[in-house]
C-alpha positions in Angstrom: 0.0 0.0 0.0 1.6 3.3 -1.0 1.6 6.5 1.1 -1.2 8.1 -0.9 -3.5 5.2 -0.2 -2.7 5.4 3.5 -3.4 9.2 3.5 -6.7 8.7 1.8 -7.8 6.0 4.3 -6.7 8.3 7.2 -8.6 11.2 5.7 -11.7 9.0 5.3 -11.6 7.9 8.9 -11.2 11.5 10.1 -14.1 12.9 8.0 -17.3 12.9 10.1 -19.4 13.5 7.0 -18.5 10.2 5.4 -20.9 7.6 6.8 -21.4 4.6 4.5 -25.0 3.4 4.2 -25.1 -0.4 4.3 -28.7 -1.5 4.8 -29.4 -2.3 1.2 -27.4 -3.0 -2.0 -29.4 -0.6 -4.1 -31.9 2.2 -3.7 -34.2 3.4 -6.4 -35.8 6.7 -7.3 -34.2 9.8 -5.9 -31.9 8.0 -3.5 -28.2 7.0 -3.8 -27.4 4.2 -6.1 -24.2 2.4 -7.2 -24.7 0.1 -10.2 -23.3 -1.0 -13.6 -24.7 1.7 -15.8 -22.2 3.2 -18.2 -21.7 6.4 -20.2 -19.8 4.5 -22.9 -21.3 2.4 -25.7 -18.1 0.6 -26.4 -18.3 -3.0 -25.1 -14.5 -3.4 -25.1 -14.3 -0.5 -22.7 -16.9 -2.0 -20.4 -14.9 -5.2 -20.1 -12.3 -3.2 -18.3 -14.8 -2.0 -15.7 -13.7 -2.0 -12.0 -15.3 -4.5 -9.7 -17.2 -3.4 -6.6 -15.6 -5.0 -3.5 -18.1 -3.9 -0.9 -21.5 -4.5 -2.6 -23.5 -3.2 0.3 -21.8 0.2 0.3 -24.0 2.8 -1.2 -21.6 5.7 -0.8 -21.1 8.8 1.4 -23.7 11.2 2.5 -23.5 14.4 0.5 -24.4 18.0 0.6 -24.8 17.9 -3.2 -28.3 17.4 -4.6 -27.0 15.4 -7.5 -23.7 13.5 -8.0 -22.0 10.9 -10.1 -18.7 9.0 -10.2 -17.6 7.5 -13.6 -14.6 5.4 -14.3 -12.8 7.3 -17.0 -11.4 4.2 -18.8 -14.5 2.0 -19.1 -17.2 4.7 -18.7 -18.8 2.7 -15.9 -20.9 4.6 -13.4 -19.6 3.8 -10.0 -21.9 6.0 -8.0 -25.0 8.0 -8.7 -27.4 10.3 -6.9 -30.3 11.9 -8.9 -28.0 11.8 -12.0 -30.8 12.4 -14.5 -32.5 15.3 -12.7 -31.9 18.6 -14.5 -29.8 21.3 -12.8 -28.5 24.7 -13.7 -24.9 24.2 -14.8 -23.5 27.7 -13.9 -19.9 28.1 -15.0 -19.4 24.4 -15.9 -20.8 25.7 -19.2 -17.4 27.2 -19.8 -16.0 23.8 -20.6 -18.2 23.5 -23.6 -17.5 27.1 -24.6 -13.8 26.3 -24.6 -14.3 23.1 -26.7 -16.4 25.0 -29.3 -13.9 27.9 -29.4 -11.0 25.4 -29.8 -12.8 23.6 -32.6 -12.3 26.8 -34.7 -8.5 26.2 -34.6 -7.6 29.6 -33.2 -4.1 31.0 -33.0 -3.8 31.2 -29.2 -0.8 33.5 -29.5 -2.9 36.1 -31.3 -3.9 39.2 -29.3 -7.6 40.1 -29.0 -9.3 43.1 -27.5 -12.1 42.9 -25.0 -14.9 45.4 -25.7 -17.5 46.9 -23.4 -20.2 44.6 -24.7 -18.3 41.6 -23.4 -18.5 42.7 -19.8 -20.8 40.9 -17.5 -22.0 41.3 -13.9 -19.9 40.0 -11.1 -16.8 39.7 -13.3 -13.2 39.2 -12.2 -10.8 41.9 -13.2 -8.3 39.7 -15.0 -8.9 41.3 -18.4 -11.0 44.5 -18.7 -12.8 46.2 -21.5 -10.5 48.0 -24.0 -7.6 45.8 -22.9 -6.1 43.2 -25.1 -4.4 39.9 -24.4 -3.4 36.7 -26.1 -6.3 34.3 -26.7 -4.5 31.8 -24.5 -4.7 34.3 -21.7 -8.4 34.8 -22.3 -8.8 31.0 -22.1 -6.9 30.9 -18.8 -9.1 33.7 -17.4 -12.1 31.7 -18.4 -11.2 28.2 -17.3 -9.0 28.9 -14.3 -10.5 32.2 -13.0 -14.1 31.6 -14.3 -14.2 35.1 -15.8 -17.5 35.7 -17.6 -16.3 38.6 -19.7 -13.2 36.7 -21.0 -15.5 33.8 -21.9 -17.8 36.0 -23.9 -14.7 37.4 -25.7 -13.7 33.9 -26.6 -17.0 33.2 -28.3 -16.8 36.6 -30.1 -13.2 35.8 -31.2 -14.5 33.0 -33.4 -16.3 35.5 -35.6 -19.7 33.8 -35.0 -22.7 35.7 -33.7 -23.4 34.6 -30.2 -26.5 32.6 -31.1 -24.7 30.7 -33.8 -21.9 29.9 -31.2 -24.5 28.6 -28.8 -26.1 26.5 -31.5 -22.7 24.9 -32.0 -22.5 24.2 -28.3 -25.9 22.4 -28.4 -24.9 20.5 -31.6 -21.8 19.3 -29.9 -23.7 18.3 -26.8 -26.1 16.2 -28.9 -23.2 14.6 -30.8 -21.9 13.0 -27.6 -25.2 12.0 -26.2 -25.9 14.9 -23.8 -29.6 14.6 -24.5 -30.8 16.3 -21.3 -28.6 19.4 -21.8 -29.5 22.8 -23.2 -27.1 25.8 -23.6 -28.5 29.3 -23.7 -25.4 31.4 -23.7 -21.6 30.8 -23.3 -20.7 32.1 -19.8 -23.1 30.1 -17.6 -24.7 33.2 -16.1 -28.1 32.2 -17.4 -29.8 29.7 -15.1 -31.6 28.2 -18.1 -28.2 26.6 -19.1 -29.3 23.2 -17.8 -27.9 19.7 -17.7 -27.6 16.6 -15.6 -24.8 15.0 -13.6 -24.9 12.1 -16.1 -24.5 14.4 -19.1 -21.8 16.5 -17.5 -19.8 13.3 -17.0 -19.9 12.9 -20.8 -18.7 16.5 -21.2 -15.7 15.7 -18.9 -14.9 12.7 -21.0 -14.8 14.8 -24.1 -12.8 17.6 -22.5 -10.3 14.9 -21.3 -9.3 14.4 -24.9 -8.4 18.0 -25.5 -4.7 18.8 -24.6 -5.2 22.5 -24.3 -8.1 22.1 -21.7 -6.1 19.5 -19.8 -3.1 21.9 -19.6 -5.1 24.9 -18.5 -8.0 23.6 -16.4 -5.7 21.7 -14.0 -3.7 24.8 -13.0 -3.8 26.3 -9.5 -2.9 29.7 -10.9 -1.4 31.4 -14.0 0.1 34.7 -15.0 -1.4 36.6 -17.9 -0.3 39.8 -19.6 -2.6 42.6 -20.7 -2.0 45.4 -23.1 -1.4 48.3 -23.8 -0.3 48.6 -20.1 1.9 45.4 -20.2 0.7 44.6 -16.8 0.9 41.0 -15.6 -2.0 39.7 -13.5 -2.4 36.5 -11.5 -5.4 34.3 -12.3 -6.3 32.1 -9.3 -8.3 28.9 -9.7 -11.9 28.7 -8.4 -11.5 24.9 -8.0 -10.4 24.6 -4.4 -10.2 20.8 -4.7 -6.8 21.5 -6.3 -4.0 21.4 -3.7 -5.9 18.9 -1.4 -5.1 15.3 -0.8 -7.1 14.5 -4.0 -5.0 14.7 -7.2 -7.1 16.8 -9.7 -6.3 16.3 -13.4 -8.6 19.1 -14.5 -12.0 20.5 -13.7 -14.5 23.4 -13.6 -16.6 24.9 -10.8 -19.9 26.7 -11.1 -22.1 28.9 -8.9 -25.4 30.6 -9.2 -28.0 31.3 -6.6 -30.3 29.0 -8.6 -27.7 26.2 -8.8 -25.7 26.6 -5.6 -22.2 25.1 -5.7 -21.3 22.8 -8.7 -18.2 20.9 -9.6 -17.1 18.8 -12.5 -13.7 17.4 -12.2 -11.4 14.5 -13.2 -9.4 12.9 -10.4 -6.5 10.5 -10.5 -6.8 8.0 -7.7 -3.7 6.7 -5.8 -4.1 3.4 -7.6 -3.4 5.2 -10.9 -6.9 5.1 -12.2 -8.9 8.2 -13.2 -12.5 8.9 -12.3 -14.9 11.7 -13.3 -16.7 13.3 -10.4 -19.7 15.7 -10.8 -21.5 17.3 -7.8 -24.4 19.7 -8.3 -26.1 21.8 -5.7 -23.7 21.6 -2.7 -24.7 24.1 -0.1 -21.3 25.8 0.3 -18.0 26.0 -1.4 -16.4 24.0 1.5 -19.1 21.3 1.2 -18.6 21.1 -2.6 -14.9 20.4 -2.0 -15.7 17.9 0.8 -18.3 16.1 -1.3 -15.7 15.5 -4.1 -13.1 14.4 -1.6 -15.6 11.9 0.0 -16.5 10.5 -3.4 -12.9 10.1 -4.4 -12.1 8.3 -1.1 -15.2 6.1 -1.4 -14.3 5.1 -5.0 -10.8 4.1 -4.0 -11.9 2.1 -1.0 -15.0 0.4 -2.6 -13.8 -0.7 -6.1 -11.0 -2.9 -7.4 -9.4 -2.2 -10.8 -7.8 -5.1 -12.6 -5.0 -3.3 -14.5 
């Protein structure tokens, strides 16, 4: 047993919010479940699915209203809670915005100017109207710092009218089977951007194949440079799961009053396997982080991977 596995076990013992329900193997309806559903249609992937060691363990109690754990390699659902109930995505939307933006093959070293029309309420001051920056820095402000104005600038940088850009987001969602998802605008500010935990796991799977998103969305912080002032600014991550005992590959947070605290993230377990964790509707930022930690610990303790 390596040191990371020991630390995870110690952490799970010391976390009071991690009781394991053991009175029934499965629960139906709106309750917690852990079964053999999958987000992948490929039978060769499903043959690599991890095996549940503790068949009576239903998982940790969560603050989140909806949640899912998916084995990244096989697409097997390891845990689910209200996974097909719709929920406002908030800034998790920015992952799809980034994918559609990158589909246009932009030159990320090109400078682009933010205009007043890009500005949105509650925005971070990473890049301001009438300032310019490299498109890569706009992407960092969007994915790391969750800046709404930078995200709108990215959609505008494609040359597409905003509605056409949103149409592409919805087309891409349909193409990967996100059938209970609808995008209304690129930033996530509109609570009518809705999805499910199950669909968002599919979005994570798609984003996991994009090298640029993997590079940027797993950063704790980044420096960007804005012009004409040549000022350098630090973009800090909104994903506070980064830097904890859980090793985060990449991810995106989201918050709206209508959504509460959301998180979609890819986690590398100490055993070397990767899982996608989605939590929607946690009550606080701290509980959002704790929910994801608890789910990662539970997956490590409850499943056996044969690889």
